[in-house]
A tleap script that builds the chain and sets N, CA, C and O, in Angstrom:
source leaprc.protein.ff14SB
mol = sequence {
  NMET ARG THR LEU LEU VAL GLY LEU ARG VAL
  THR ASP PRO ASP ARG SER ARG ALA PHE TYR
  GLN ALA LEU GLY TYR THR VAL VAL GLY THR
  VAL PRO ASP THR PRO PHE GLY ALA LEU THR
  MET LEU GLN LEU PRO ASP ASP PRO PHE VAL
  THR ILE GLU LEU VAL HIE ASN PRO ALA ARG
  PRO VAL THR ASP THR GLY GLY LEU ASN HIE
  LEU ALA ILE GLN THR HIE ASP LEU HIE ALA
  THR ILE ALA THR LEU ALA ALA HIE GLY ILE
  GLN ALA ASP PRO ALA ARG PRO THR ALA GLY
  PRO ASP GLU PRO LEU VAL THR MET VAL ARG
  ASP PRO ASP GLY TYR LEU ILE GLU LEU VAL
  GLN TRP PRO GLU GLY HIE ALA ASP GLY LEU
  THR ALA ASP ASP PHE LYS THR CGLY
}
set mol.1.N position { 24.106 218.939 178.233 }
set mol.1.CA position { 23.285 219.911 178.932 }
set mol.1.C position { 23.672 219.908 180.398 }
set mol.1.O position { 24.169 218.912 180.925 }
set mol.2.N position { 23.439 221.038 181.049 }
set mol.2.CA position { 23.632 221.130 182.492 }
set mol.2.C position { 22.757 222.254 183.018 }
set mol.2.O position { 22.431 223.194 182.293 }
set mol.3.N position { 22.383 222.148 184.275 }
set mol.3.CA position { 21.640 223.222 184.920 }
set mol.3.C position { 22.589 224.398 185.113 }
set mol.3.O position { 23.702 224.224 185.609 }
set mol.4.N position { 22.158 225.582 184.727 }
set mol.4.CA position { 23.016 226.757 184.837 }
set mol.4.C position { 22.848 227.486 186.161 }
set mol.4.O position { 23.831 227.741 186.857 }
set mol.5.N position { 21.611 227.823 186.517 }
set mol.5.CA position { 21.385 228.580 187.741 }
set mol.5.C position { 19.934 228.480 188.130 }
set mol.5.O position { 19.104 227.973 187.375 }
set mol.6.N position { 19.636 228.969 189.319 }
set mol.6.CA position { 18.254 229.108 189.753 }
set mol.6.C position { 18.014 230.601 189.957 }
set mol.6.O position { 18.841 231.298 190.545 }
set mol.7.N position { 16.881 231.081 189.469 }
set mol.7.CA position { 16.498 232.480 189.649 }
set mol.7.C position { 15.493 232.582 190.778 }
set mol.7.O position { 14.415 231.992 190.711 }
set mol.8.N position { 15.845 233.332 191.821 }
set mol.8.CA position { 14.965 233.502 192.973 }
set mol.8.C position { 14.402 234.918 192.987 }
set mol.8.O position { 15.158 235.890 193.000 }
set mol.9.N position { 13.078 235.036 192.985 }
set mol.9.CA position { 12.467 236.352 193.115 }
set mol.9.C position { 12.686 236.847 194.537 }
set mol.9.O position { 12.498 236.090 195.490 }
set mol.10.N position { 13.080 238.107 194.693 }
set mol.10.CA position { 13.342 238.669 196.010 }
set mol.10.C position { 12.600 239.982 196.176 }
set mol.10.O position { 12.381 240.708 195.206 }
set mol.11.N position { 12.213 240.284 197.406 }
set mol.11.CA position { 11.479 241.511 197.709 }
set mol.11.C position { 12.423 242.688 197.917 }
set mol.11.O position { 12.172 243.789 197.426 }
set mol.12.N position { 13.509 242.451 198.648 }
set mol.12.CA position { 14.463 243.507 198.969 }
set mol.12.C position { 15.847 243.048 198.500 }
set mol.12.O position { 16.490 242.250 199.181 }
set mol.13.N position { 16.313 243.539 197.351 }
set mol.13.CA position { 17.568 243.036 196.793 }
set mol.13.C position { 18.781 243.274 197.694 }
set mol.13.O position { 19.692 242.447 197.719 }
set mol.14.N position { 18.812 244.374 198.426 }
set mol.14.CA position { 19.949 244.644 199.311 }
set mol.14.C position { 19.991 243.637 200.462 }
set mol.14.O position { 21.050 243.104 200.795 }
set mol.15.N position { 18.847 243.389 201.054 }
set mol.15.CA position { 18.770 242.424 202.162 }
set mol.15.C position { 19.120 241.016 201.671 }
set mol.15.O position { 19.849 240.288 202.344 }
set mol.16.N position { 18.607 240.635 200.514 }
set mol.16.CA position { 18.909 239.303 199.977 }
set mol.16.C position { 20.376 239.178 199.597 }
set mol.16.O position { 21.003 238.150 199.855 }
set mol.17.N position { 20.923 240.216 198.986 }
set mol.17.CA position { 22.341 240.197 198.614 }
set mol.17.C position { 23.208 240.020 199.869 }
set mol.17.O position { 24.153 239.232 199.858 }
set mol.18.N position { 22.894 240.743 200.943 }
set mol.18.CA position { 23.660 240.628 202.186 }
set mol.18.C position { 23.563 239.214 202.766 }
set mol.18.O position { 24.552 238.674 203.262 }
set mol.19.N position { 22.373 238.621 202.700 }
set mol.19.CA position { 22.199 237.258 203.202 }
set mol.19.C position { 23.076 236.278 202.420 }
set mol.19.O position { 23.813 235.488 203.011 }
set mol.20.N position { 22.993 236.335 201.097 }
set mol.20.CA position { 23.754 235.374 200.289 }
set mol.20.C position { 25.256 235.639 200.370 }
set mol.20.O position { 26.050 234.705 200.251 }
set mol.21.N position { 25.657 236.887 200.568 }
set mol.21.CA position { 27.076 237.173 200.779 }
set mol.21.C position { 27.533 236.604 202.120 }
set mol.21.O position { 28.672 236.149 202.225 }
set mol.22.N position { 26.686 236.613 203.144 }
set mol.22.CA position { 27.028 235.979 204.420 }
set mol.22.C position { 27.220 234.475 204.243 }
set mol.22.O position { 28.016 233.863 204.956 }
set mol.23.N position { 26.492 233.877 203.292 }
set mol.23.CA position { 26.678 232.456 202.982 }
set mol.23.C position { 27.974 232.199 202.215 }
set mol.23.O position { 28.413 231.054 202.111 }
set mol.24.N position { 28.583 233.247 201.681 }
set mol.24.CA position { 29.842 233.087 200.960 }
set mol.24.C position { 29.790 233.444 199.488 }
set mol.24.O position { 30.812 233.384 198.805 }
set mol.25.N position { 28.623 233.813 198.985 }
set mol.25.CA position { 28.500 234.187 197.578 }
set mol.25.C position { 29.117 235.557 197.322 }
set mol.25.O position { 29.166 236.405 198.213 }
set mol.26.N position { 29.581 235.758 196.112 }
set mol.26.CA position { 30.032 237.070 195.677 }
set mol.26.C position { 29.162 237.513 194.507 }
set mol.26.O position { 28.644 236.695 193.747 }
set mol.27.N position { 29.016 238.825 194.383 }
set mol.27.CA position { 28.251 239.383 193.269 }
set mol.27.C position { 29.179 239.443 192.057 }
set mol.27.O position { 30.229 240.085 192.094 }
set mol.28.N position { 28.780 238.772 190.996 }
set mol.28.CA position { 29.567 238.738 189.760 }
set mol.28.C position { 29.173 239.889 188.853 }
set mol.28.O position { 30.018 240.465 188.167 }
set mol.29.N position { 27.887 240.224 188.848 }
set mol.29.CA position { 27.405 241.300 187.993 }
set mol.29.C position { 25.921 241.512 188.172 }
set mol.29.O position { 25.244 240.760 188.872 }
set mol.30.N position { 25.433 242.543 187.530 }
set mol.30.CA position { 24.012 242.858 187.587 }
set mol.30.C position { 23.514 243.178 186.178 }
set mol.30.O position { 24.273 243.604 185.307 }
set mol.31.N position { 22.229 242.962 185.991 }
set mol.31.CA position { 21.551 243.336 184.753 }
set mol.31.C position { 20.330 244.132 185.204 }
set mol.31.O position { 19.368 243.547 185.702 }
set mol.32.N position { 20.351 245.453 185.037 }
set mol.32.CA position { 19.329 246.291 185.660 }
set mol.32.C position { 17.930 246.204 185.063 }
set mol.32.O position { 16.957 246.431 185.783 }
set mol.33.N position { 17.789 245.889 183.794 }
set mol.33.CA position { 16.469 245.977 183.184 }
set mol.33.C position { 16.236 244.792 182.265 }
set mol.33.O position { 16.732 244.756 181.139 }
set mol.34.N position { 15.473 243.820 182.759 }
set mol.34.CA position { 15.104 242.661 181.948 }
set mol.34.C position { 13.596 242.483 182.051 }
set mol.34.O position { 12.966 243.133 182.885 }
set mol.35.N position { 12.998 241.627 181.235 }
set mol.35.CA position { 11.562 241.356 181.379 }
set mol.35.C position { 11.196 240.776 182.745 }
set mol.35.O position { 10.050 240.891 183.180 }
set mol.36.N position { 12.175 240.145 183.430 }
set mol.36.CA position { 11.921 239.588 184.758 }
set mol.36.C position { 12.055 240.639 185.851 }
set mol.36.O position { 11.409 240.530 186.893 }
set mol.37.N position { 12.891 241.664 185.627 }
set mol.37.CA position { 13.220 242.668 186.625 }
set mol.37.C position { 14.726 242.869 186.652 }
set mol.37.O position { 15.422 242.488 185.711 }
set mol.38.N position { 15.231 243.462 187.723 }
set mol.38.CA position { 16.668 243.656 187.895 }
set mol.38.C position { 17.280 242.361 188.413 }
set mol.38.O position { 16.738 241.727 189.319 }
set mol.39.N position { 18.411 241.973 187.835 }
set mol.39.CA position { 19.054 240.705 188.175 }
set mol.39.C position { 20.390 240.954 188.868 }
set mol.39.O position { 21.142 241.850 188.484 }
set mol.40.N position { 20.672 240.157 189.885 }
set mol.40.CA position { 21.975 240.151 190.543 }
set mol.40.C position { 22.505 238.727 190.451 }
set mol.40.O position { 21.862 237.790 190.924 }
set mol.41.N position { 23.679 238.563 189.840 }
set mol.41.CA position { 24.266 237.249 189.612 }
set mol.41.C position { 25.255 236.916 190.726 }
set mol.41.O position { 26.156 237.700 191.023 }
set mol.42.N position { 25.077 235.741 191.339 }
set mol.42.CA position { 25.897 235.329 192.472 }
set mol.42.C position { 26.681 234.064 192.165 }
set mol.42.O position { 26.216 233.180 191.446 }
set mol.43.N position { 27.878 234.000 192.725 }
set mol.43.CA position { 28.776 232.874 192.496 }
set mol.43.C position { 29.511 232.560 193.800 }
set mol.43.O position { 29.880 233.467 194.546 }
set mol.44.N position { 29.718 231.284 194.066 }
set mol.44.CA position { 30.539 230.865 195.201 }
set mol.44.C position { 32.008 230.878 194.796 }
set mol.44.O position { 32.324 230.656 193.627 }
set mol.45.N position { 32.909 231.133 195.740 }
set mol.45.CA position { 34.333 231.269 195.404 }
set mol.45.C position { 34.941 230.049 194.708 }
set mol.45.O position { 35.792 230.206 193.832 }
set mol.46.N position { 34.522 228.839 195.081 }
set mol.46.CA position { 35.102 227.629 194.484 }
set mol.46.C position { 34.356 227.162 193.242 }
set mol.46.O position { 34.720 226.147 192.646 }
set mol.47.N position { 33.322 227.887 192.847 }
set mol.47.CA position { 32.525 227.500 191.684 }
set mol.47.C position { 32.895 228.406 190.509 }
set mol.47.O position { 32.938 229.626 190.665 }
set mol.48.N position { 33.161 227.830 189.346 }
set mol.48.CA position { 33.544 228.679 188.214 }
set mol.48.C position { 32.379 229.429 187.575 }
set mol.48.O position { 32.595 230.281 186.714 }
set mol.49.N position { 31.147 229.123 187.985 }
set mol.49.CA position { 29.983 229.693 187.325 }
set mol.49.C position { 29.033 230.372 188.302 }
set mol.49.O position { 29.022 230.056 189.492 }
set mol.50.N position { 28.241 231.299 187.795 }
set mol.50.CA position { 27.115 231.870 188.528 }
set mol.50.C position { 26.113 230.748 188.764 }
set mol.50.O position { 25.824 229.979 187.848 }
set mol.51.N position { 25.576 230.642 189.989 }
set mol.51.CA position { 24.592 229.596 190.265 }
set mol.51.C position { 23.274 230.126 190.816 }
set mol.51.O position { 22.267 229.417 190.817 }
set mol.52.N position { 23.280 231.383 191.289 }
set mol.52.CA position { 22.031 231.981 191.775 }
set mol.52.C position { 21.862 233.353 191.133 }
set mol.52.O position { 22.802 234.140 191.023 }
set mol.53.N position { 20.636 233.603 190.718 }
set mol.53.CA position { 20.270 234.894 190.148 }
set mol.53.C position { 19.153 235.456 191.022 }
set mol.53.O position { 18.065 234.885 191.095 }
set mol.54.N position { 19.430 236.579 191.687 }
set mol.54.CA position { 18.392 237.254 192.462 }
set mol.54.C position { 17.604 238.145 191.512 }
set mol.54.O position { 18.185 238.962 190.797 }
set mol.55.N position { 16.296 237.990 191.502 }
set mol.55.CA position { 15.421 238.698 190.566 }
set mol.55.C position { 14.524 239.635 191.366 }
set mol.55.O position { 13.742 239.195 192.209 }
set mol.56.N position { 14.646 240.936 191.091 }
set mol.56.CA position { 13.834 241.906 191.817 }
set mol.56.C position { 12.966 242.700 190.851 }
set mol.56.O position { 13.457 243.348 189.926 }
set mol.57.N position { 11.669 242.629 191.092 }
set mol.57.CA position { 10.696 243.411 190.342 }
set mol.57.C position { 9.705 243.962 191.361 }
set mol.57.O position { 8.883 243.206 191.877 }
set mol.58.N position { 9.760 245.269 191.667 }
set mol.58.CA position { 8.862 245.833 192.683 }
set mol.58.C position { 7.383 245.560 192.406 }
set mol.58.O position { 6.582 245.521 193.339 }
set mol.59.N position { 7.013 245.373 191.149 }
set mol.59.CA position { 5.616 245.096 190.808 }
set mol.59.C position { 5.224 243.655 191.131 }
set mol.59.O position { 4.041 243.315 191.139 }
set mol.60.N position { 6.229 242.802 191.399 }
set mol.60.CA position { 5.962 241.388 191.701 }
set mol.60.C position { 6.671 240.986 192.993 }
set mol.60.O position { 7.633 240.219 192.942 }
set mol.61.N position { 6.219 241.486 194.158 }
set mol.61.CA position { 6.869 241.103 195.412 }
set mol.61.C position { 6.656 239.615 195.699 }
set mol.61.O position { 5.696 239.004 195.230 }
set mol.62.N position { 7.557 239.066 196.462 }
set mol.62.CA position { 7.449 237.661 196.831 }
set mol.62.C position { 6.338 237.529 197.860 }
set mol.62.O position { 6.404 238.125 198.935 }
set mol.63.N position { 5.322 236.750 197.530 }
set mol.63.CA position { 4.223 236.517 198.464 }
set mol.63.C position { 4.114 235.054 198.847 }
set mol.63.O position { 3.430 234.714 199.813 }
set mol.64.N position { 4.785 234.180 198.095 }
set mol.64.CA position { 4.710 232.741 198.361 }
set mol.64.C position { 5.970 232.070 197.838 }
set mol.64.O position { 6.339 232.257 196.679 }
set mol.65.N position { 6.627 231.296 198.680 }
set mol.65.CA position { 7.820 230.549 198.257 }
set mol.65.C position { 7.526 229.062 198.158 }
set mol.65.O position { 8.449 228.256 198.037 }
set mol.66.N position { 6.265 228.690 198.208 }
set mol.66.CA position { 5.874 227.291 198.235 }
set mol.66.C position { 6.173 226.507 196.974 }
set mol.66.O position { 6.154 225.277 197.008 }
set mol.67.N position { 6.447 227.170 195.863 }
set mol.67.CA position { 6.750 226.443 194.633 }
set mol.67.C position { 8.145 225.850 194.617 }
set mol.67.O position { 8.424 224.938 193.839 }
set mol.68.N position { 9.018 226.355 195.462 }
set mol.68.CA position { 10.392 225.852 195.558 }
set mol.68.C position { 10.514 225.133 196.886 }
set mol.68.O position { 10.381 225.759 197.938 }
set mol.69.N position { 10.765 223.821 196.862 }
set mol.69.CA position { 10.872 223.077 198.114 }
set mol.69.C position { 12.079 223.538 198.924 }
set mol.69.O position { 11.938 223.929 200.082 }
set mol.70.N position { 13.247 223.495 198.329 }
set mol.70.CA position { 14.448 223.992 198.993 }
set mol.70.C position { 15.592 224.091 197.998 }
set mol.70.O position { 15.556 223.516 196.910 }
set mol.71.N position { 16.595 224.830 198.402 }
set mol.71.CA position { 17.822 224.991 197.646 }
set mol.71.C position { 18.922 224.381 198.501 }
set mol.71.O position { 19.035 224.721 199.679 }
set mol.72.N position { 19.740 223.485 197.944 }
set mol.72.CA position { 20.828 222.857 198.706 }
set mol.72.C position { 22.148 223.485 198.296 }
set mol.72.O position { 22.439 223.647 197.111 }
set mol.73.N position { 22.951 223.841 199.314 }
set mol.73.CA position { 24.246 224.468 199.091 }
set mol.73.C position { 25.296 223.682 199.879 }
set mol.73.O position { 25.114 223.415 201.067 }
set mol.74.N position { 26.375 223.321 199.224 }
set mol.74.CA position { 27.456 222.585 199.869 }
set mol.74.C position { 28.386 223.534 200.614 }
set mol.74.O position { 28.720 224.610 200.118 }
set mol.75.N position { 28.799 223.128 201.801 }
set mol.75.CA position { 29.817 223.837 202.550 }
set mol.75.C position { 30.876 222.828 202.989 }
set mol.75.O position { 30.566 221.659 203.216 }
set mol.76.N position { 32.116 223.274 203.106 }
set mol.76.CA position { 33.194 222.366 203.504 }
set mol.76.C position { 33.278 222.234 205.021 }
set mol.76.O position { 33.825 221.250 205.519 }
set mol.77.N position { 32.743 223.210 205.772 }
set mol.77.CA position { 32.756 223.180 207.230 }
set mol.77.C position { 31.441 223.765 207.727 }
set mol.77.O position { 31.302 224.980 207.869 }
set mol.78.N position { 30.492 222.897 207.985 }
set mol.78.CA position { 29.144 223.343 208.339 }
set mol.78.C position { 29.131 224.123 209.647 }
set mol.78.O position { 28.431 225.130 209.753 }
set mol.79.N position { 29.888 223.680 210.642 }
set mol.79.CA position { 29.892 224.384 211.922 }
set mol.79.C position { 30.439 225.806 211.753 }
set mol.79.O position { 29.909 226.740 212.354 }
set mol.80.N position { 31.484 225.981 210.951 }
set mol.80.CA position { 32.027 227.324 210.690 }
set mol.80.C position { 31.017 228.171 209.928 }
set mol.80.O position { 30.891 229.365 210.199 }
set mol.81.N position { 30.295 227.579 208.982 }
set mol.81.CA position { 29.277 228.309 208.222 }
set mol.81.C position { 28.162 228.783 209.148 }
set mol.81.O position { 27.701 229.920 209.037 }
set mol.82.N position { 27.725 227.913 210.065 }
set mol.82.CA position { 26.683 228.293 211.024 }
set mol.82.C position { 27.177 229.451 211.897 }
set mol.82.O position { 26.416 230.377 212.180 }
set mol.83.N position { 28.446 229.406 212.327 }
set mol.83.CA position { 29.014 230.479 213.151 }
set mol.83.C position { 29.097 231.788 212.359 }
set mol.83.O position { 28.817 232.856 212.903 }
set mol.84.N position { 29.476 231.715 211.085 }
set mol.84.CA position { 29.538 232.917 210.241 }
set mol.84.C position { 28.153 233.527 210.085 }
set mol.84.O position { 27.988 234.742 210.186 }
set mol.85.N position { 27.160 232.683 209.839 }
set mol.85.CA position { 25.790 233.184 209.708 }
set mol.85.C position { 25.340 233.849 211.012 }
set mol.85.O position { 24.732 234.919 210.983 }
set mol.86.N position { 25.634 233.223 212.151 }
set mol.86.CA position { 25.246 233.787 213.446 }
set mol.86.C position { 25.900 235.154 213.660 }
set mol.86.O position { 25.279 236.061 214.214 }
set mol.87.N position { 27.148 235.298 213.223 }
set mol.87.CA position { 27.845 236.585 213.345 }
set mol.87.C position { 27.162 237.674 212.520 }
set mol.87.O position { 27.315 238.861 212.807 }
set mol.88.N position { 26.409 237.271 211.496 }
set mol.88.CA position { 25.650 238.212 210.667 }
set mol.88.C position { 24.188 238.303 211.118 }
set mol.88.O position { 23.361 238.897 210.426 }
set mol.89.N position { 23.873 237.718 212.269 }
set mol.89.CA position { 22.513 237.780 212.793 }
set mol.89.C position { 21.544 236.826 212.118 }
set mol.89.O position { 20.330 237.020 212.191 }
set mol.90.N position { 22.066 235.797 211.460 }
set mol.90.CA position { 21.233 234.828 210.746 }
set mol.90.C position { 21.263 233.514 211.515 }
set mol.90.O position { 22.327 232.927 211.712 }
set mol.91.N position { 20.100 233.060 211.943 }
set mol.91.CA position { 20.016 231.831 212.725 }
set mol.91.C position { 19.749 230.624 211.835 }
set mol.91.O position { 18.824 230.626 211.023 }
set mol.92.N position { 20.570 229.601 212.000 }
set mol.92.CA position { 20.383 228.324 211.315 }
set mol.92.C position { 20.079 227.273 212.366 }
set mol.92.O position { 20.444 227.434 213.530 }
set mol.93.N position { 19.415 226.201 211.966 }
set mol.93.CA position { 19.208 225.074 212.867 }
set mol.93.C position { 20.574 224.476 213.210 }
set mol.93.O position { 21.531 224.681 212.465 }
set mol.94.N position { 20.686 223.743 214.320 }
set mol.94.CA position { 21.956 223.074 214.625 }
set mol.94.C position { 22.292 222.033 213.552 }
set mol.94.O position { 21.403 221.450 212.932 }
set mol.95.N position { 23.594 221.814 213.350 }
set mol.95.CA position { 24.032 220.787 212.391 }
set mol.95.C position { 23.618 219.421 212.910 }
set mol.95.O position { 23.683 219.152 214.110 }
set mol.96.N position { 23.193 218.563 211.995 }
set mol.96.CA position { 22.819 217.197 212.382 }
set mol.96.C position { 23.164 216.247 211.250 }
set mol.96.O position { 23.067 216.612 210.078 }
set mol.97.N position { 23.568 215.020 211.595 }
set mol.97.CA position { 23.804 214.041 210.517 }
set mol.97.C position { 22.467 213.596 209.935 }
set mol.97.O position { 21.459 213.545 210.639 }
set mol.98.N position { 22.468 213.275 208.651 }
set mol.98.CA position { 21.226 212.804 208.034 }
set mol.98.C position { 20.920 211.369 208.443 }
set mol.98.O position { 19.760 210.958 208.428 }
set mol.99.N position { 21.937 210.609 208.804 }
set mol.99.CA position { 21.745 209.219 209.258 }
set mol.99.C position { 22.966 208.821 210.080 }
set mol.99.O position { 23.120 209.262 211.219 }
set mol.100.N position { 23.838 207.983 209.503 }
set mol.100.CA position { 25.006 207.478 210.216 }
set mol.100.C position { 26.230 208.356 210.038 }
set mol.100.O position { 26.147 209.424 209.431 }
set mol.101.N position { 27.380 207.909 210.571 }
set mol.101.CA position { 28.608 208.708 210.525 }
set mol.101.C position { 29.156 208.927 209.112 }
set mol.101.O position { 29.938 209.853 208.895 }
set mol.102.N position { 28.764 208.104 208.167 }
set mol.102.CA position { 29.225 208.265 206.783 }
set mol.102.C position { 28.243 209.071 205.939 }
set mol.102.O position { 28.363 209.116 204.714 }
set mol.103.N position { 27.289 209.696 206.581 }
set mol.103.CA position { 26.287 210.497 205.897 }
set mol.103.C position { 26.621 211.978 206.059 }
set mol.103.O position { 27.383 212.341 206.955 }
set mol.104.N position { 26.066 212.831 205.213 }
set mol.104.CA position { 26.364 214.262 205.323 }
set mol.104.C position { 25.791 214.886 206.592 }
set mol.104.O position { 24.810 214.406 207.160 }
set mol.105.N position { 26.440 215.980 207.021 }
set mol.105.CA position { 25.871 216.855 208.043 }
set mol.105.C position { 25.018 217.885 207.321 }
set mol.105.O position { 25.388 218.356 206.246 }
set mol.106.N position { 23.888 218.235 207.900 }
set mol.106.CA position { 23.008 219.221 207.265 }
set mol.106.C position { 22.445 220.176 208.308 }
set mol.106.O position { 22.427 219.876 209.502 }
set mol.107.N position { 21.995 221.311 207.845 }
set mol.107.CA position { 21.201 222.241 208.634 }
set mol.107.C position { 20.283 222.982 207.677 }
set mol.107.O position { 20.476 222.960 206.462 }
set mol.108.N position { 19.294 223.628 208.241 }
set mol.108.CA position { 18.353 224.401 207.442 }
set mol.108.C position { 18.347 225.853 207.919 }
set mol.108.O position { 18.505 226.143 209.104 }
set mol.109.N position { 18.161 226.743 206.963 }
set mol.109.CA position { 18.063 228.173 207.236 }
set mol.109.C position { 17.102 228.753 206.198 }
set mol.109.O position { 16.944 228.197 205.111 }
set mol.110.N position { 16.472 229.858 206.536 }
set mol.110.CA position { 15.591 230.523 205.570 }
set mol.110.C position { 16.201 231.858 205.171 }
set mol.110.O position { 16.755 232.579 206.002 }
set mol.111.N position { 16.089 232.175 203.878 }
set mol.111.CA position { 16.599 233.468 203.411 }
set mol.111.C position { 15.565 234.551 203.750 }
set mol.111.O position { 14.490 234.228 204.255 }
set mol.112.N position { 15.868 235.823 203.484 }
set mol.112.CA position { 14.955 236.900 203.875 }
set mol.112.C position { 13.534 236.799 203.308 }
set mol.112.O position { 12.597 237.334 203.901 }
set mol.113.N position { 13.365 236.123 202.172 }
set mol.113.CA position { 12.024 235.972 201.605 }
set mol.113.C position { 11.348 234.678 202.022 }
set mol.113.O position { 10.205 234.423 201.643 }
set mol.114.N position { 12.049 233.855 202.803 }
set mol.114.CA position { 11.457 232.623 203.301 }
set mol.114.C position { 11.828 231.371 202.538 }
set mol.114.O position { 11.323 230.293 202.851 }
set mol.115.N position { 12.708 231.480 201.532 }
set mol.115.CA position { 13.145 230.286 200.818 }
set mol.115.C position { 13.938 229.394 201.773 }
set mol.115.O position { 14.817 229.870 202.491 }
set mol.116.N position { 13.625 228.111 201.777 }
set mol.116.CA position { 14.311 227.145 202.630 }
set mol.116.C position { 15.622 226.730 201.968 }
set mol.116.O position { 15.651 226.337 200.802 }
set mol.117.N position { 16.702 226.827 202.737 }
set mol.117.CA position { 18.026 226.481 202.223 }
set mol.117.C position { 18.610 225.388 203.097 }
set mol.117.O position { 18.682 225.523 204.319 }
set mol.118.N position { 19.023 224.309 202.464 }
set mol.118.CA position { 19.695 223.204 203.149 }
set mol.118.C position { 21.195 223.375 202.929 }
set mol.118.O position { 21.665 223.412 201.792 }
set mol.119.N position { 21.936 223.478 204.020 }
set mol.119.CA position { 23.396 223.536 203.941 }
set mol.119.C position { 23.917 222.132 204.201 }
set mol.119.O position { 23.510 221.482 205.165 }
set mol.120.N position { 24.817 221.665 203.343 }
set mol.120.CA position { 25.277 220.277 203.381 }
set mol.120.C position { 26.796 220.235 203.468 }
set mol.120.O position { 27.492 220.925 202.722 }
set mol.121.N position { 27.306 219.411 204.394 }
set mol.121.CA position { 28.744 219.098 204.447 }
set mol.121.C position { 28.882 217.610 204.185 }
set mol.121.O position { 28.469 216.785 205.000 }
set mol.122.N position { 29.468 217.272 203.039 }
set mol.122.CA position { 29.641 215.870 202.678 }
set mol.122.C position { 30.688 215.215 203.571 }
set mol.122.O position { 31.605 215.894 204.033 }
set mol.123.N position { 30.574 213.905 203.827 }
set mol.123.CA position { 31.619 213.217 204.582 }
set mol.123.C position { 32.912 213.147 203.766 }
set mol.123.O position { 32.892 213.272 202.541 }
set mol.124.N position { 34.008 212.950 204.445 }
set mol.124.CA position { 35.320 212.838 203.783 }
set mol.124.C position { 35.267 211.801 202.666 }
set mol.124.O position { 34.786 210.685 202.863 }
set mol.125.N position { 35.762 212.181 201.499 }
set mol.125.CA position { 35.835 211.261 200.363 }
set mol.125.C position { 34.587 211.216 199.499 }
set mol.125.O position { 34.591 210.541 198.470 }
set mol.126.N position { 33.525 211.906 199.876 }
set mol.126.CA position { 32.285 211.915 199.091 }
set mol.126.C position { 32.453 212.860 197.903 }
set mol.126.O position { 33.158 213.864 198.002 }
set mol.127.N position { 31.821 212.547 196.808 }
set mol.127.CA position { 31.804 213.440 195.644 }
set mol.127.C position { 31.180 214.772 196.036 }
set mol.127.O position { 30.458 214.848 197.030 }
set mol.128.N position { 31.448 215.816 195.273 }
set mol.128.CA position { 30.914 217.151 195.559 }
set mol.128.C position { 29.470 217.323 195.099 }
set mol.128.O position { 29.086 218.408 194.662 }
set mol.129.N position { 28.691 216.297 195.190 }
set mol.129.CA position { 27.289 216.358 194.815 }
set mol.129.C position { 26.676 214.973 194.894 }
set mol.129.O position { 27.372 213.993 195.160 }
set mol.130.N position { 25.389 214.893 194.665 }
set mol.130.CA position { 24.711 213.598 194.636 }
set mol.130.C position { 25.036 212.878 193.337 }
set mol.130.O position { 25.045 213.485 192.267 }
set mol.131.N position { 25.299 211.596 193.435 }
set mol.131.CA position { 25.547 210.773 192.259 }
set mol.131.C position { 24.707 209.502 192.367 }
set mol.131.O position { 24.059 209.265 193.386 }
set mol.132.N position { 24.722 208.702 191.331 }
set mol.132.CA position { 23.985 207.445 191.356 }
set mol.132.C position { 24.460 206.547 192.505 }
set mol.132.O position { 23.679 205.751 193.028 }
set mol.133.N position { 25.729 206.668 192.901 }
set mol.133.CA position { 26.248 205.873 194.011 }
set mol.133.C position { 25.492 206.123 195.319 }
set mol.133.O position { 25.417 205.236 196.169 }
set mol.134.N position { 24.940 207.309 195.482 }
set mol.134.CA position { 24.215 207.637 196.697 }
set mol.134.C position { 22.884 206.886 196.810 }
set mol.134.O position { 22.270 206.876 197.876 }
set mol.135.N position { 22.443 206.269 195.735 }
set mol.135.CA position { 21.156 205.596 195.736 }
set mol.135.C position { 21.266 204.097 195.584 }
set mol.135.O position { 20.257 203.408 195.440 }
set mol.136.N position { 22.496 203.581 195.615 }
set mol.136.CA position { 22.689 202.127 195.566 }
set mol.136.C position { 22.451 201.561 196.945 }
set mol.136.O position { 22.860 202.141 197.950 }
set mol.137.N position { 21.792 200.433 196.982 }
set mol.137.CA position { 21.544 199.761 198.266 }
set mol.137.C position { 22.664 198.755 198.506 }
set mol.137.O position { 23.189 198.136 197.580 }
set mol.138.N position { 23.012 198.615 199.793 }
set mol.138.CA position { 24.135 197.791 200.227 }
set mol.138.C position { 24.063 196.415 199.801 }
set mol.138.O position { 24.956 195.626 200.109 }
savepdb mol mol.pdb
quit
């Protein structure tokens, strides 16, 4: 088993699509009529799979994002990602290390509906995600 994707309800699909494209996602496809609403499937260039599904249903606008704590997205160059977002008028917090020099750099940004997104740049040699090794004590 593996997690396939996260479906995020969005109020304005065009605005959300533009935001996620500024983050580097590409639109893989759409499904116009489902029980959830219209779906837009997003994929990062280095990922072989769709990982985000934007869900738009005008009858169910986003009024609260509190059920989702945050979405974490890996970037290979956090400072360049922050600059790209700024060029699109999207403000992110400054990059900061989570702890010491061998820890990831992170920043936070909110999407158009208010979902909190953590952008992560792993240190050199780190796996492309969290593993059990990240929780071992010295």
